[in-house]
N, C-alpha and C positions, 0 to 999 in steps of 0.2 A: 323367853316369852315376855312382852311388855304389856303391863296392865296399866291402865289409866284410873285416875282418881277421880274423873269427872263424874256428876251425878247422871243417872240415865235419861235419855229423851222418852217423851209419853210416860212420866213417872206413874201415873195413874193405873196403866195397864202392864208396866213391866214386870216380868215374871209372874204374870197373873195367872197362867193358863197351866194347870198340874199334869206332868207327865207320869201316866201310870208306870208302877213298878212291876210291870208283867213282860213275860217271853214272848207274848203276842206281836206278832209282826203288825197286824191289823188294828190293833188297839192303839198301838204307838204311833202309826201313820195317821189314824184319825186324829189323835192328839195333836199332832205336827201340822197336819193339813190346814190351809187357810192362808197364812201369808203369800203364798204362790199366786192366789187367786186376785189377791188385792194388787200384787204386781202385774198380773196377766192384762188387766184391762187398760194400762198403758200402752198396749200393743194392738188394742182394738178401738182406740178412742176414735171421734170423728176426725181428727187431723189425719189418719191412715186411710180413710173413706176414700177419699176423693184419687189418691194415687191408684188404689185398687180398682176403681170403678174405671178411671180412665186406662189403665192398662189393659183390663179385660174389654173393654168396647173397643179399643184402636187395636190389639194384638192377640186377641182370643185368649188362649190358654199359655201362651209362650211364656209369659213372665211368673208362672205358678213356681219355677226353678228359682227364681229371686226371693219370692216369700219363703220358700224353704231354707235357703242359705241365710236370709235374715233372721229366721226364727232359731237356727242352730247357734248363731253368733249371741243372740239374746240369752239362751239356755246358758252359755258358757258364762257370760258375764254377771247372770243373777246367781250362778251357783258360786262366783267370787264372793259376792255379797254376803251369801250365807256363811261362806268360810270367814270372811272377815268379822262377822257379827258374833259369830259363836266362838273363835278363836280369842278374841281380844276383849270381847264384851262391850265393844263401842260400835257406832255406826260411823259411816262414811264422814259424815261431818264433823264429829268429835275427833278422828282421827287426823283430818287436815288441821283442825285447830291445834293439836299437840305436835304434829309433824312441822307443819311451817310457821313462818313468823308471824306477828300479829298483823302486820300490813297485808301480807299474801293472804292470809285467812279472812280478813276484812273484804278484800277483793272478790275472793271465791264466793263469799256469802252473798255479797251484792248480785254478782252475775248469776248466782242460783235463785234468788228470790226472784229477779226478772224473767229466768226460764221457767220458773214454776207459775209465776203469774200470766205467761205467754201460753204456756200449757192450759191452765185453767180457762183462758181466754176462749181457747179452740174448742175445748170441751163444753162451756157454758153455751158458746155460739151453737154447737152441734146440738144441744138439747132445745134451745129456744128454736132453731130451725125444725126440729122435730114436732116441737107444739105447734108451730106455725103450719105445717103440713097436715098434721092429725086435726087440729082443731079450729084452725082458721086465726089462731091468736095472733096479734101483730108483735114482731121481734122485739120492740122494745119492752112490751108486757112479758115476753116469754123469758127474757133474759132476767128481768125483776123476779119471776115466779121461780126459776131454776136456781136463784140464788137462796132460796128457802131451804135447800137440802143441808146447809151448814146447820140448821135447826135439828134435823133427823140424826146427823152425825154426833152432835152434842148427846141429844137422848140415849142413843144407842151405845157410846163409849161410856156413858154412866151406868148403864144397865150391865156392861162388861163387853170386851174386846171380841168375843164370840159373836155377839150380835151384829158387830159391825161385819165382820167377816160373813155370816151368814147373808146379809142383806146384799154384799156385793157378789157372793155366789149365786144367789138367785137371778141378779142382774144378768151376770156374765151368762147363766144358764138360760135366761131368757132369748138374749142375742143368739145363743146356739141353737135354740129350738127355732127360733123366727127363719134362720137362714137354712136349716134342715127342709122346712115348709118352700122357702124359697127355691132351693135346688130341685125338690120334686115337683115344683110347679113349671120350672125352666128346661126341666129333662135334656141336662148335658150329656155330651157324648164322653162316657166314661174312657173309652180308649185315647181320646184328645186329652182327657185330664191327666192321665197317667204318663202321656209323652210329654205332658206340659212341666212336669217336675225334673224332667231330664235336662242337662245342661246343652246349652246351644250357642254355637259360635255367632249366630246371626245377632245375638242381642249385643256383641262387641261390635258387629260391622254395620249395624243400622244406628244412626246418631239419635234418631226419636225413641227408639226402643231403648236405647243405653239410657237416654235422660230420664225417662220414667223408671227404669231398673234402678238407678241410681236415687231417684226420689225414693223409691220403695225400702231400699237398704238404708238410706240415710236417715229416714224418719224411724227406723226400727226402736232404736235405743232412748228411752226418754231419760233424761239426766235425773229427774226427780226420782225414778223407779230405784236408783242404785241408792241413793240415801235410804229411801223409805224401806226398802228391803233389807239392808243391814240392820235397821232399827226394830223392825217388826219381828224379824226372828227371835228377838230378845224377849217377846211376850210370853214365849215357852218357858217353863221353870225347870231346867234341866239340872242334875248335880254337876259340879265344877270339876269332876274328874277328866281325866284324860280321855278314857273309855266313853264315857257319856256326852263329852264334846264330839268326839268321832261319829257317835250315834245321831247327835244333833243335826250335824253336817250331812251325813248320809239321808236321814229323813227329810231335813228342809230342802236338801238338792232335788230327792223325789219328787216333793210337793210342787217346787216351782217348775221341774221339767213336765210334769203331767198337766199343771195349769197352762203353761205356755204351749204346750201340744193343743189345747183347746183353742187358745188364740191363733195356732196356726190353721186349724180348720176354719174359724170364722174369717180370717183374712183371705184364705183361699176361697171360702164360699162367697164372699164380696166380689172377687175377680171371676170366680166360676160363672155366677149369676149374669153379672155384666156381659161375660163373654158370650154365653149361650142365649142372652136375652137381646143384646144389640150387636156384638159385631158379626154374628151369624146371620143377622136380618139386614146387614148392610148400613147400620148406624154405627160409624167409626167415631163419632166424636162427641159422645156423652161422657162428660167430665165433672159436672156439677151435681152434687147431692140431690138439689132439688129437681133437676132434669130426669136423673134416674127414677126418683118417686113418682113423677108425674106419668113417666112412660112405661112403667113396669105393668101395671094393670091391662094397658090396651095392648101392649106387646104380647104378654103372655095369656090373655083372654080369661084371667082369673082377678075378679073384681077385688079380692082381699090382698092381693100381692102387694100393692102401694102401701096398705095400711100396716101390713105385717113389716114392712121394709121401715116403716115409720116409728112403729114400737121398738123395733131392734135400735134404731138411732137414738132413741129416747133412753132407754135402758144403757146403751153404751155411753152416752154423754153423762148421764147421772153416775153412773159406778166410778167414771174416771173422774168428775170432779170431787167425789168423797175422798179419793185417795190422794190427789193433788193437794186438798187442803191438810190431810194428815201429813203430807211431805213437809209442807209449809211449816208446821210446829215443829217438826223433827229438824229442819235446817236452822231454823233460829235458835233453836235451844242447843243444838250441836255446836254451832259456830260461835255463838255469842254468849252461852251459859245465861241468858236472858229469858226469863220466864214470865209470860203473861199468862193471864187468866185463859183457859183453852177456848172459852166461848170470844174471847176477844182476839185471839191470835188467828181463829179461823174466819171471824168477821173481817180483820184486816187482809188476810189472803183474799176473800171472796170480792172485797171492795177493788183490790188493785186489779182485779180481770174484769169487774163491772163496769167501772168508770169509763176505760177506753172502747169498750163495746157499745155503751150507751151513747157517748159521743159521736162515735162513727157512724152509728146506725141513724140518729137524729141530725147530723150535719149532713152526711154522704149519702143517705137513703140505704134501704135494706139491700141493695143490689151490691152493696161495698163489703158485706160479710164475707165472701170467698176470698177477697183481697186480703181481709184483716187475718183469716185462717192461716194464708200463704205467709203473711209476715210473722205470724207468731211461730211457724215452723221454723223460717229463717233464725228468728232470735233463738231457739231452741239448738240449732245448728252451732251456733256461736258458743253456747255454753258446754256444749257435750264432750269436747277435748278435756275440759277442766272437771269433769268427773270421771270419766273413764281412765284416763291415765293415772291419777292418784290410786284408783282401785286396783288396777295392776300392778303400780308401785307397791302398794302397802301389801297385798296378798303374796308378792314376790320376795318380801323383805323378811330373812329368818331372825333379825333381832326382834321385829315385831311380831311374827306369827310363830315363832318357835318351831315345834314340830309339824305345825298345821300350814307350813310355809308351802306355797305352790312347788310340786316336783318340777322336774327340769322341761319335761314334755308340755306340762300345763303352763308354765312361763312362756314357751315359744308360742304356744298356741294363743294364749291370752293376748301378748304383744301384736301378734299377726293381726288379731281381729280388732285391738286397738287401732292399729295403724291404718287398717281398711275402713274402718267405720269414720275415724277422723278425717281421713284423706277424702272420702266420698261427702262428707260434709262441707269441707272446705271447697271442694268443687262445685257443691250446689251453692254454697254461698256466693262463690265468685260468679256463677251463672245468674244467680238471681240479681247481683248488683249490675253486671254488664248489660243485662235484658232491660 
């Protein structure tokens, strides 16, 4: 098994969380729990909301099966991130730097930085839209206000990584609670929901349904999540023995699987609420977040429904921007071994998202935000193959992974998932260019 000599990313929190020397499953599970929730926010960020809302309003519960399939793919890829981080002691960015030549590594770094800025842009706009809907704050000011969360992250990381994890868990839980309330308000058809999770030939036969389905699948895996997860699993201070590494892989995988199951519930809930509220009342063309917010209360007859929706959107956007900023630091340190003060690195990451958002809003008006979010998703699609393929390559390489290498069945499954996700993203990209 190959071990690299690079210094760790996020050195201020590397191996900072003690793993108890106990036989208790739950004590160890509690110690390992956390990184999965930071990763899960990438699957419930504002960039995903539009496809879920559109899918629910247009086709009812039919596309729930696509959300389930997307989540299963995400669980597999994030488990590979745990395996890579624990087995090699390095994150995906560092592995790329050591495996590829300098020119390829530099190109991968540039593409990844663009992708993180694009991802941060969608999340920043999502938070700003939530502030506008809840408090009437103009989008320009909303973008500036949401940028201040970088100060919160600095403060929390100074206190310890557990505080950052706690804040993200609180925000994700807030989104979940909000959508439990929305589901209760909308009174969906339970039998219809269960049927919605079953595969349907109709999805492949209906071009419009297929397009939204591919949109949901294609936007599932965020490139920065793969870099992020392979780094933050190393905040746990496991012993370097083979037995303890297998234990770290097991608990890290359980953590991410459980957290992504919560993301599955939230994405399902967005589509279910949209279907129950709009589709079955004859409103098939609700696709914008702003439209869904404005219509929820009047359609459900519950005055608080729109406010709860807005709170969930704000919590989703804020949790996502925190993790995107962390990923920016990991990518720069991993690819370039170039260390800036953490406050400066996060400020630069945030400025890369703020500047295009402000310019677009000021020049083209607030109605342009939805197009900007769509553009950010297209940019993410461009980067995705360059994160997924190296991850599967590295974890399938026995020289690199040693006894922790993917078994044959996992290699086959991982390459199949990579091919599907990359193919769908390329298809979506071509559709965006041609349309």
